[in-house]
C-alpha positions as CSV (number, residue, x, y, z in Angstrom):
1,M,16.8,-17.3,-5.8
2,T,13.5,-15.9,-4.5
3,R,10.7,-15.3,-7.2
4,I,8.2,-12.3,-6.6
5,A,5.0,-11.5,-7.9
6,V,3.8,-8.3,-8.1
7,V,-0.3,-7.9,-8.5
8,Q,-1.5,-4.5,-10.4
9,P,-5.1,-4.6,-9.7
10,A,-8.1,-1.8,-11.0
11,L,-10.4,-2.1,-8.5
12,A,-14.1,-0.3,-7.4
13,L,-14.4,2.3,-5.0
14,A,-15.8,1.4,-1.5
15,Q,-16.3,-1.9,-3.5
16,V,-15.1,-4.0,-0.6
17,E,-16.6,-7.5,-1.3
18,Q,-16.4,-7.4,-5.1
19,N,-12.7,-5.9,-4.7
20,L,-11.4,-8.9,-2.6
21,A,-13.3,-11.7,-4.8
22,R,-11.4,-9.9,-7.8
23,V,-7.8,-9.7,-5.8
24,E,-8.0,-13.5,-5.3
25,D,-8.8,-14.1,-8.3
26,L,-5.5,-11.9,-9.3
27,I,-3.6,-13.7,-6.8
28,R,-4.5,-16.8,-8.2
29,D,-3.8,-15.9,-11.7
30,A,-0.6,-14.9,-10.6
31,H,0.5,-18.3,-8.5
32,R,-0.5,-20.9,-11.6
33,E,1.5,-18.7,-14.2
34,H,4.9,-18.0,-12.1
35,S,5.1,-20.2,-9.3
36,P,6.4,-17.7,-7.1
37,D,7.8,-17.2,-3.5
38,V,5.8,-14.2,-2.5
39,I,2.9,-12.7,-4.4
40,L,2.2,-9.1,-3.3
41,V,-1.0,-6.7,-3.9
42,P,-1.3,-3.0,-3.2
43,E,-1.7,-1.3,0.1
44,G,-5.9,-0.8,-0.5
45,C,-7.0,-4.0,-1.5
46,S,-9.6,-3.4,-0.2
47,S,-11.0,0.0,-1.9
48,P,-8.4,2.4,-3.5
49,N,-7.7,5.4,-1.4
50,V,-9.3,8.6,-3.4
51,Y,-11.0,11.0,-1.3
52,S,-14.8,10.5,-1.0
53,K,-17.5,10.2,1.8
54,L,-18.1,6.2,0.2
55,L,-14.4,5.2,2.4
56,L,-15.6,6.1,5.0
57,N,-17.2,2.9,4.9
58,G,-14.3,1.4,3.9
59,P,-12.3,0.2,6.9
60,R,-13.0,-3.2,7.9
61,P,-11.9,-5.5,11.6
62,V,-8.0,-6.2,11.4
63,D,-8.9,-9.7,11.5
64,G,-12.2,-9.5,9.1
65,Q,-12.3,-10.3,5.4
66,P,-9.1,-8.9,4.0
67,F,-6.9,-10.5,6.6
68,Q,-8.6,-13.4,6.5
69,L,-8.4,-13.6,2.2
70,L,-4.6,-12.8,2.5
71,T,-3.8,-15.1,5.3
72,R,-5.6,-17.9,3.7
73,L,-4.3,-17.6,0.6
74,A,-0.5,-18.1,2.1
75,R,-1.8,-21.0,3.6
76,E,-3.7,-23.1,0.3
77,L,-0.7,-21.5,-2.2
78,D,2.3,-21.8,0.1
79,C,3.6,-18.6,-0.6
80,V,4.2,-15.2,1.3
81,I,1.8,-12.8,0.6
82,G,1.3,-9.4,1.2
83,G,-1.3,-7.2,1.3
84,G,-2.9,-3.7,2.9
85,F,-6.1,-2.7,3.7
86,L,-7.8,0.2,5.8
87,A,-8.2,-1.8,9.4
88,V,-10.3,-1.2,12.3
89,R,-7.4,-1.9,15.4
90,G,-8.7,-0.9,19.0
91,K,-10.1,2.4,19.3
92,H,-9.0,3.4,15.8
93,S,-8.8,2.6,12.1
94,Y,-4.9,2.1,10.7
95,G,-3.3,1.9,6.6
96,T,-2.7,-1.9,7.7
97,Y,-0.1,-4.0,5.3
98,V,-0.2,-7.6,6.0
99,L,2.7,-10.3,5.1
100,A,1.1,-13.6,5.6
101,E,3.5,-17.1,5.5
102,P,2.5,-20.4,4.8
103,D,2.6,-21.5,7.8
104,G,0.6,-19.5,9.4
105,S,2.4,-16.2,11.0
106,V,1.5,-12.9,10.1
107,H,3.7,-9.6,10.1
108,L,1.7,-6.3,10.4
109,H,2.9,-3.1,9.4
110,D,0.7,0.3,9.8
111,K,1.6,3.1,7.6
112,D,3.3,5.8,9.6
113,I,1.0,8.7,7.6
114,P,-2.0,9.0,6.2
115,T,-1.4,10.5,2.6
116,A,-2.9,13.5,2.6
117,W,-6.8,13.0,1.9
118,E,-6.7,10.0,3.7
119,Q,-6.1,11.4,7.3
120,N,-10.0,11.5,7.0
121,Y,-9.9,7.7,7.1
122,Y,-7.4,6.4,9.9
123,K,-4.5,7.3,12.2
124,G,-0.4,6.9,11.6
125,G,1.7,4.1,13.2
126,D,4.7,3.8,14.7
127,D,6.0,0.1,14.1
128,E,9.5,-0.5,13.3
129,G,7.8,-2.4,9.9
130,V,10.8,-4.9,9.4
131,V,10.4,-8.4,10.5
132,D,11.5,-11.5,9.9
133,S,10.3,-13.8,7.8
134,T,10.6,-17.7,8.2
135,A,9.5,-18.8,4.6
136,L,12.1,-16.5,3.2
137,G,14.6,-17.2,5.9
138,A,15.6,-12.7,5.7
139,R,14.4,-9.7,7.8
140,V,12.1,-7.9,5.3
141,G,11.2,-4.1,4.6
142,L,7.4,-3.3,4.5
143,M,6.6,-0.2,2.8
144,S,3.0,0.9,2.1
145,G,2.1,4.0,0.1
146,W,3.9,7.2,0.0
147,E,6.2,5.6,2.9
148,W,8.2,4.9,-0.1
149,A,9.1,8.2,-1.3
150,R,10.2,9.4,2.3
151,N,14.0,9.2,3.0
152,R,13.3,8.1,6.5
153,T,11.6,5.2,5.7
154,S,14.5,4.2,3.5
155,G,16.7,5.1,6.5
156,R,13.9,2.9,8.8
157,V,14.7,0.3,6.7
158,L,17.9,0.0,6.7
159,A,18.6,0.6,9.8
160,G,16.6,-3.0,10.6
161,G,18.9,-4.7,8.9
162,A,16.4,-5.4,6.2
163,Q,17.3,-7.9,3.4
164,L,14.3,-7.1,1.2
165,V,11.7,-4.3,0.6
166,L,8.4,-5.5,-0.1
167,G,5.0,-3.5,0.4
168,G,2.0,-1.7,-2.0
169,M,1.3,1.5,-3.4
170,C,-2.0,3.5,-4.0
171,W,-0.9,6.6,-6.1
172,P,-4.0,8.7,-7.5
173,S,-3.2,11.4,-9.8
174,F,-4.8,15.1,-10.7
175,P,-7.6,15.2,-12.7
176,T,-7.0,15.2,-16.5
177,N,-10.3,16.5,-17.8
178,W,-10.7,19.7,-16.1
179,P,-11.5,22.6,-18.2
180,G,-9.7,26.0,-19.0
181,P,-6.6,26.6,-17.8
182,L,-6.9,24.3,-14.8
183,R,-6.8,21.4,-17.2
184,K,-3.2,22.2,-18.6
185,L,-1.6,22.3,-14.8
186,T,-3.1,18.9,-13.6
187,E,-2.0,17.2,-16.8
188,H,1.5,18.7,-16.3
189,E,0.9,17.4,-12.7
190,H,-0.2,14.3,-14.0
191,G,2.6,13.6,-16.5
192,I,5.2,14.1,-13.6
193,W,3.4,12.0,-10.9
194,V,3.5,9.1,-13.7
195,R,7.2,9.5,-14.2
196,Q,8.0,9.5,-10.4
197,A,6.0,6.4,-9.2
198,S,7.2,4.7,-12.6
199,E,11.4,5.8,-11.0
200,L,10.8,5.6,-7.4
201,P,11.3,1.7,-6.3
202,G,14.6,1.7,-8.1
203,L,15.6,4.7,-5.9
204,V,14.7,3.1,-2.9
205,A,16.7,-0.2,-4.1
206,R,19.7,1.9,-4.0
207,R,19.1,3.6,-0.7
208,T,18.4,0.6,1.3
209,G,20.9,-1.6,-1.0
210,V,18.4,-4.7,-1.3
211,A,16.0,-5.8,-3.9
212,V,12.7,-4.3,-3.7
213,A,9.4,-5.4,-5.2
214,Q,6.0,-2.8,-5.2
215,A,2.4,-3.4,-6.2
216,A,0.4,-0.9,-7.4
217,H,-3.2,0.2,-8.6
218,V,-4.1,1.0,-11.8
219,G,-7.0,2.4,-13.9
220,P,-9.9,5.1,-13.4
221,I,-11.7,6.1,-10.4
222,T,-13.6,9.1,-9.5
223,G,-13.8,10.5,-6.3
224,E,-14.4,13.9,-4.3
225,T,-12.4,17.4,-4.7
226,P,-11.6,18.3,-0.9
227,L,-12.8,22.0,0.1
228,A,-14.8,21.8,-3.3
229,P,-18.3,20.1,-2.9
230,G,-19.5,18.9,-5.9
231,L,-16.5,19.2,-7.5
232,S,-16.0,15.5,-8.9
233,W,-11.8,14.6,-8.9
234,P,-11.6,12.0,-11.9
235,T,-8.5,10.7,-12.3
236,V,-6.4,7.1,-12.5
237,M,-4.3,5.1,-10.6
238,V,-0.8,5.4,-12.0
239,G,0.3,2.1,-12.0
240,G,4.0,1.2,-12.1
241,S,4.6,-1.7,-10.2
242,Q,7.6,-3.6,-10.2
243,I,10.7,-5.4,-9.0
244,C,14.1,-3.8,-8.9
245,E,17.7,-5.3,-8.0
246,R,19.2,-3.8,-5.5
247,D,21.3,-1.5,-7.3
248,G,17.8,0.1,-9.0
249,T,17.5,-2.1,-12.3
250,V,13.9,-2.9,-13.3
251,L,13.3,-6.9,-13.6
252,A,9.9,-6.7,-14.2
253,R,7.4,-4.0,-14.3
254,L,3.4,-2.7,-15.6
255,S,2.7,0.9,-16.2
256,L,-0.3,2.8,-16.8
257,E,-0.6,1.6,-20.0
258,D,-0.3,-2.0,-19.3
259,G,-3.5,-1.8,-17.0
260,E,-4.1,-4.7,-14.6
261,G,-1.9,-7.7,-14.9
262,H,0.8,-9.2,-12.7
263,V,4.3,-10.1,-13.6
264,S,7.4,-11.7,-11.7
265,A,11.4,-12.1,-11.6
266,E,13.9,-13.5,-9.3
267,V,15.8,-11.4,-7.0
268,E,18.6,-12.0,-4.7
269,V,18.0,-12.0,-1.1
270,G,20.8,-10.7,0.9
271,P,22.4,-7.6,3.3
272,A,22.7,-4.2,2.3
273,T,25.1,-2.9,0.1
274,P,23.7,0.8,-0.4
275,L,24.6,2.8,-3.6
276,D,23.2,6.4,-2.7
277,P,22.9,8.0,0.5
278,I,20.0,8.7,2.6
279,E,19.3,12.3,2.8
280,D,18.1,14.6,5.6
281,K,15.4,15.9,3.6
282,L,11.9,14.3,3.5
283,W,11.1,13.3,0.0
284,I,13.3,11.2,-2.2
285,Q,12.0,13.0,-5.3
286,D,11.9,16.6,-5.8
287,F,7.9,17.2,-5.4
288,T,6.9,19.8,-7.4
289,L,5.1,23.0,-5.0
290,L,1.6,22.0,-6.1
291,T,1.9,18.4,-4.2
292,N,3.8,19.8,-1.3
293,M,0.8,22.5,-0.7
294,A,-1.6,19.4,-1.7
295,W,0.2,17.3,1.1
296,Y,0.2,20.1,3.6
297,G,-2.8,20.8,3.2
298,M,-4.9,18.0,2.9
299,N,-2.9,16.8,5.3
300,A,-4.3,19.5,8.1
301,H,-7.4,19.2,6.4
302,G,-8.2,15.6,6.9
303,N,-6.6,15.2,10.2
304,L,-8.6,17.4,11.8
305,R,-12.0,16.1,10.5
306,Y,-10.6,12.8,11.8
307,R,-10.2,14.0,15.1
308,I,-13.5,15.6,15.0
309,R,-15.9,12.7,13.8
310,H,-13.7,10.4,16.0
311,A,-14.7,12.6,19.3
312,R,-18.5,12.5,17.7
313,K,-18.7,9.0,17.4
314,G,-19.1,9.5,14.3
315,F,-17.5,6.2,12.3
316,A,-20.0,3.3,11.8
317,W,-16.9,0.9,12.7
318,Q,-17.1,2.7,16.1
319,A,-20.2,0.8,16.8
320,W,-18.0,-3.0,16.7
321,P,-16.6,-4.7,19.2
322,S,-13.3,-3.2,20.3
323,G,-10.2,-5.8,19.1
324,D,-6.8,-6.0,18.0
325,L,-4.4,-7.6,16.3
326,P,-0.8,-8.3,17.6
327,D,2.1,-6.9,15.0
328,E,3.4,-10.4,15.3
329,I,1.2,-13.3,15.3
330,P,2.5,-16.8,15.5
331,A,1.3,-19.6,13.4
332,S,-0.1,-21.1,16.2
333,H,-2.9,-17.7,17.2
334,P,-6.7,-18.3,17.0
335,A,-6.9,-15.7,14.5
336,N,-5.2,-17.6,12.0
337,G,-8.4,-20.1,11.7
338,A,-10.9,-17.6,12.4
339,V,-13.6,-16.6,10.5
340,A,-14.1,-13.4,10.5
341,T,-17.9,-12.2,12.3
342,S,-17.5,-8.6,11.5
343,A,-18.0,-6.7,8.2
């Protein structure tokens, strides 16, 4: 059996150093309490991903502070540690999820499609996202953000022979304090998203046929509203961190109401035995019309803005020396002992 701990942090927008310090405290606390084989923190563990000009300064070098934190703690605590951040890799930034091993080896997975407004800040990746973990002795599927919600991600993981699915989520909600009829609409959507976030990991487990563990953000956060300058987007990260068996049974969970914390459970790692089919449609769950409109509209808006800003060299990180790391990093790679010199 493999013991997994998931960490659910309440982090601040674009406060990278502060957030990483809090993440380290929570990882250490989870290690002391649970003695796990794996500790997971969410995608965006350096900053929650919302729409805000502050996030333009969110990316860090792929071998920078977030990478160094996750890999250092994996070696020091002698356990597998996973977490994601906005990483500059070569000429672009990506939503990169890191799985760091105790022996110093590291696996990187770039999220395939930035979620809606995240298109403003990074590009999508194209790696398989299924890796061989030495410490766990298993094939591990990595999922980040709304990759969890798409059928094709479960199909990719299943086709890759994954025996366990690990990853993180950063799911903000709709504003719940806008005035007038908008409030009723957004409160309704908020309730749906909280429920869907809670149900999703179990649905993925049944489709991939393996145990899954997901760490998610929680707590209040305020961003901006796309295409509405000056209008704030006060909301919450919906939480829902959990560990599920392959049949979707929830073994441990943290809800929105639970707030910040960590939980753990033991799972069996083994060959996939899917219980539900992977459907030939985009989403596993039935998202509302408003959610789909937001998805497609913000994808198009953000993608165009990223390309224009990038072409004009409008990102501060474009002035940094270009560098990258391979998706599979052996224990002997220099990055594992390096101290990042970039921000």
